[in-house]
C-alpha positions in Angstrom: 0.0 0.0 0.0 1.5 3.4 -1.0 1.5 6.0 1.7 -0.3 9.3 1.0 1.4 12.5 2.0 -0.4 15.5 3.3 0.6 18.8 5.0 -1.4 21.2 7.0 -0.3 24.7 6.0 -2.5 27.3 7.6 -5.2 28.0 10.1 -7.1 31.3 9.9 -9.5 32.7 12.5 -12.1 34.3 10.2 -14.8 35.6 12.5 -16.6 35.5 15.8 -20.1 35.0 16.9 -22.3 37.7 18.3 -23.5 40.6 16.2 -26.7 41.0 14.4 -28.4 38.9 11.8 -28.8 39.6 8.2 -28.7 38.6 4.7 -29.0 34.8 5.2 -25.4 34.6 6.3 -24.9 31.9 8.9 -22.8 33.0 11.9 -21.8 31.0 14.8 -23.5 31.6 18.2 -22.0 34.1 20.6 -18.6 32.9 22.0 -18.0 30.5 19.1 -15.5 31.4 16.4 -15.3 30.3 12.7 -11.9 29.0 11.9 -10.8 28.2 8.4 -8.3 25.3 8.0 -6.4 24.9 4.8 -3.7 22.5 3.7 -1.4 21.7 0.8 -3.2 19.5 -1.8 -2.2 15.8 -2.2 -1.5 15.0 -5.8 -2.4 11.3 -5.6 -5.1 10.4 -8.1 -7.0 8.3 -5.5 -7.3 11.4 -3.2 -8.7 13.5 -6.1 -11.4 11.1 -7.3 -14.5 9.4 -6.0 -13.8 7.8 -2.6 -10.9 10.1 -1.9 -10.5 13.2 0.2 -9.2 14.4 3.6 -9.8 13.7 7.3 -9.3 16.6 9.7 -8.7 15.8 13.4 -9.0 18.6 15.9 -8.4 17.7 19.6 -11.7 17.3 21.5 -13.8 17.5 18.3 -15.3 14.9 16.0 -13.2 14.0 13.0 -14.2 16.1 9.9 -14.4 14.4 6.6 -13.7 16.5 3.5 -14.5 14.2 0.5 -13.7 14.7 -3.1 -16.9 15.8 -4.9 -16.0 16.9 -8.4 -13.4 18.8 -10.4 -9.7 18.3 -10.7 -8.9 18.0 -6.9 -10.5 17.4 -3.5 -11.2 20.5 -1.5 -8.2 21.8 0.6 -10.1 24.0 3.0 -12.8 23.7 5.5 -14.4 26.0 8.1 -15.2 24.8 11.6 -16.9 26.5 14.6 -14.9 26.3 17.8 -15.3 27.8 21.3 -12.3 29.6 22.9 -9.5 27.3 23.8 -6.3 25.7 22.5 -6.6 22.8 20.0 -4.3 20.6 18.0 -5.2 19.9 14.4 -3.9 17.4 11.8 -4.9 16.4 8.3 -4.7 13.0 6.6 -5.4 12.2 2.9 -7.3 9.1 2.0 -8.1 7.2 -1.1 -10.6 4.4 -1.9 -8.1 2.1 -3.5 -4.7 1.0 -2.4 -1.7 1.3 -4.7 -2.2 -2.3 -6.1 -5.8 -1.5 -7.0 -7.4 -3.3 -4.1 -10.4 -1.9 -2.1 -8.8 -1.8 1.3 -8.2 1.9 1.1 -5.2 4.0 1.9 -4.8 6.6 4.6 -1.7 8.9 4.9 0.1 9.5 8.1 -1.1 12.6 9.9 0.4 15.9 9.1 2.6 17.7 11.6 0.2 18.8 14.4 -0.6 22.5 14.3 -1.7 24.4 17.5 -4.9 26.5 17.1 -5.5 29.2 19.7 -9.0 30.5 19.7 -9.3 33.6 21.9 
């Protein structure tokens, strides 16, 4: 089975809850922050086709699945809502088929952990 490589490259705090409503834009509840996570794309064809994508692990949170949906590559960003605190985040690429064409699947080693501080 070939190992898939993936690297988490940035985490951006993009907004905070509170404030007024308007325009159909969804905002997190007060005290919850929207955090955008982005990572370098994996170039493996299995990651960028049906059954491929990324798994995001954030300490104390459920694993986030970011699957391939269409186009040339799987998405390389996701936005999560987090309360204030310090978190560790990693990303892993996955593919439906292993390197020999089997159906057991492949999952990369986790990226280097990144610390996320939400004020």
